[in-house]
C-alpha positions as CSV (number, residue, x, y, z in Angstrom):
1,X,-0.3,-45.5,41.7
2,X,-4.0,-45.5,41.0
3,X,-6.4,-42.6,40.7
4,X,-9.3,-42.0,43.2
5,X,-11.8,-44.1,41.4
6,X,-9.3,-47.0,41.2
7,X,-10.3,-47.7,37.5
8,X,-7.2,-46.6,35.7
9,X,-3.6,-46.1,36.6
10,X,-2.8,-42.4,37.4
11,X,-0.2,-42.4,34.6
12,X,-3.1,-42.4,32.1
13,X,-4.8,-39.3,33.4
14,X,-2.1,-36.8,32.2
15,X,-2.2,-37.9,28.5
16,X,-6.0,-37.8,28.6
17,X,-6.1,-34.2,30.1
18,X,-3.5,-33.1,27.5
19,X,-5.6,-34.6,24.7
20,X,-8.8,-32.8,26.0
21,X,-6.9,-29.5,26.2
22,X,-5.5,-29.8,22.7
23,X,-8.9,-30.5,21.3
24,X,-10.4,-27.5,23.2
25,X,-7.6,-25.2,22.0
26,X,-8.0,-26.5,18.4
27,X,-11.7,-25.8,18.4
28,X,-11.3,-22.3,19.8
29,X,-8.7,-21.5,17.2
30,X,-11.1,-22.3,14.4
31,X,-13.3,-19.4,13.3
32,X,-13.8,-15.9,14.7
33,X,-13.8,-15.3,18.5
34,X,-17.1,-15.2,20.2
35,X,-18.4,-18.3,18.3
36,X,-19.3,-16.4,15.1
37,X,-19.2,-17.8,11.6
38,X,-16.1,-17.6,9.5
39,X,-16.1,-14.5,7.2
40,X,-15.7,-14.4,3.4
41,X,-14.8,-11.7,0.9
42,X,-17.4,-10.3,-1.5
43,X,-17.0,-8.0,-4.5
44,X,-19.4,-5.0,-4.1
45,X,-20.1,-3.3,-7.4
46,X,-21.4,0.3,-7.6
47,X,-23.1,1.5,-10.7
48,X,-24.1,5.0,-11.8
49,X,-27.7,4.3,-12.6
50,X,-29.1,7.7,-13.5
51,X,-27.5,11.1,-14.5
52,X,-29.0,13.9,-16.6
53,X,-25.6,14.7,-18.2
54,X,-22.3,13.1,-18.7
55,X,-20.3,13.7,-15.5
56,X,-16.8,15.0,-15.3
57,X,-16.7,14.5,-11.5
58,X,-18.5,12.3,-9.1
59,X,-18.3,12.0,-5.3
60,X,-20.4,9.7,-3.2
61,X,-20.4,8.2,0.3
62,X,-21.5,4.8,1.4
63,X,-22.7,4.0,4.9
64,X,-22.4,0.3,5.4
65,X,-23.4,-2.5,7.8
66,X,-23.0,-6.2,8.2
67,X,-19.2,-6.3,7.6
68,X,-16.3,-4.1,6.6
69,X,-14.4,-3.1,3.5
70,X,-11.0,-4.8,3.2
71,X,-8.2,-2.4,4.0
72,X,-8.6,1.0,5.6
73,X,-8.2,4.7,5.0
74,X,-6.9,5.3,1.5
75,X,-5.5,1.8,1.4
76,X,-9.1,0.3,1.2
77,X,-9.4,-2.4,-1.4
78,X,-11.4,-0.6,-4.1
79,X,-10.8,0.0,-7.8
80,X,-12.3,2.3,-10.4
81,X,-13.4,0.2,-13.3
82,X,-12.1,0.7,-16.9
83,X,-13.9,3.5,-18.8
84,X,-15.3,4.9,-15.6
85,X,-13.4,8.1,-15.4
86,X,-9.7,8.9,-15.4
87,X,-8.9,8.5,-11.7
88,X,-10.4,7.5,-8.5
89,X,-9.8,8.1,-4.8
90,X,-11.2,5.9,-2.0
91,X,-11.2,6.4,1.8
92,X,-12.7,4.1,4.4
93,X,-13.0,5.2,8.0
94,X,-13.5,1.6,9.3
95,X,-16.5,2.8,11.2
96,X,-19.2,2.4,8.6
97,X,-18.4,5.1,6.0
98,X,-16.6,4.8,2.6
99,X,-16.0,7.9,0.5
100,X,-15.4,7.7,-3.2
101,X,-14.2,10.4,-5.6
102,X,-13.9,10.0,-9.4
103,X,-12.5,12.5,-11.9
104,X,-13.7,11.9,-15.4
105,X,-12.3,14.7,-17.6
106,X,-11.8,12.5,-20.7
107,X,-13.7,9.3,-19.8
108,X,-17.0,10.9,-18.8
109,X,-19.5,9.0,-16.6
110,X,-22.9,8.0,-18.1
111,X,-26.1,6.2,-17.1
112,X,-25.9,2.5,-16.4
113,X,-22.1,2.5,-16.1
114,X,-20.5,0.2,-13.5
115,X,-17.9,2.5,-11.9
116,X,-16.4,1.0,-8.8
117,X,-15.7,-2.4,-7.2
118,X,-14.6,-3.0,-3.6
119,X,-13.7,-6.0,-1.5
120,X,-16.1,-6.4,1.5
121,X,-15.6,-9.0,4.3
122,X,-18.7,-10.4,6.0
123,X,-19.9,-13.5,7.8
124,X,-23.0,-13.7,5.5
125,X,-23.4,-12.5,1.9
126,X,-24.4,-8.8,1.9
127,X,-27.2,-7.4,-0.1
128,X,-27.8,-3.9,-1.6
129,X,-29.6,-3.2,1.7
130,X,-26.3,-3.2,3.6
131,X,-25.2,-0.1,1.7
132,X,-26.7,3.4,1.8
133,X,-25.3,5.4,-1.1
134,X,-25.4,9.3,-1.1
135,X,-24.2,11.3,-4.0
136,X,-22.3,14.3,-2.5
137,X,-21.2,16.0,-5.7
138,X,-21.7,15.5,-9.4
139,X,-20.4,17.9,-12.0
140,X,-22.0,19.4,-14.1
141,X,-25.3,18.0,-12.7
142,X,-27.2,18.6,-9.5
143,X,-26.3,15.7,-7.1
144,X,-30.0,15.3,-6.3
145,X,-30.6,14.2,-9.9
146,X,-27.8,11.6,-9.9
147,X,-28.1,8.0,-8.5
148,X,-25.4,5.5,-7.6
149,X,-26.6,2.0,-6.6
150,X,-25.1,-1.3,-5.6
151,X,-25.5,-3.8,-8.5
152,X,-23.4,-6.7,-7.3
153,X,-22.5,-8.4,-4.0
154,X,-20.9,-11.6,-5.3
155,X,-18.3,-13.8,-3.6
156,X,-14.9,-12.4,-4.6
157,X,-12.6,-14.3,-7.0
158,X,-9.0,-14.9,-6.0
159,X,-7.8,-11.9,-8.1
160,X,-6.7,-8.9,-6.0
161,X,-8.3,-5.5,-6.4
162,X,-6.2,-2.4,-7.4
163,X,-7.0,0.7,-9.3
164,X,-7.4,0.2,-13.1
165,X,-5.0,2.3,-15.1
166,X,-4.9,2.6,-18.9
């Protein structure tokens, strides 16, 4: 049998349609839905940039845009860096708010100290402008006199993040 145009036998139409469908399905399976770019993981580093005293406790919140932290709730992929306090707690609401708490009874927190790193997934490399950090509590200082800033937004290495223990 021949197709309507009479140019090729009808038996050739089915393999061609199948090939076109496989290519279309393969293209749709690559990358995020909606035609967006593929995402990558970045290491976001937070640094205690100013404090009038050595801190024994620090709590700050981070409003973020342009991506999301890897993990959710208390299973968010963040770690307290070595010599940055004794323990840390992290909570991400997956709606643009990360909360961080550090207890530093023996390893006090000081100026210019990198304190936390988190994994952040985004389609483009984030900048410090994607993160609005608010110091909620700082003992024994007034939180208004303490500043935490984003000092790194580099592509993540293949190493996983977990809390540092010593």
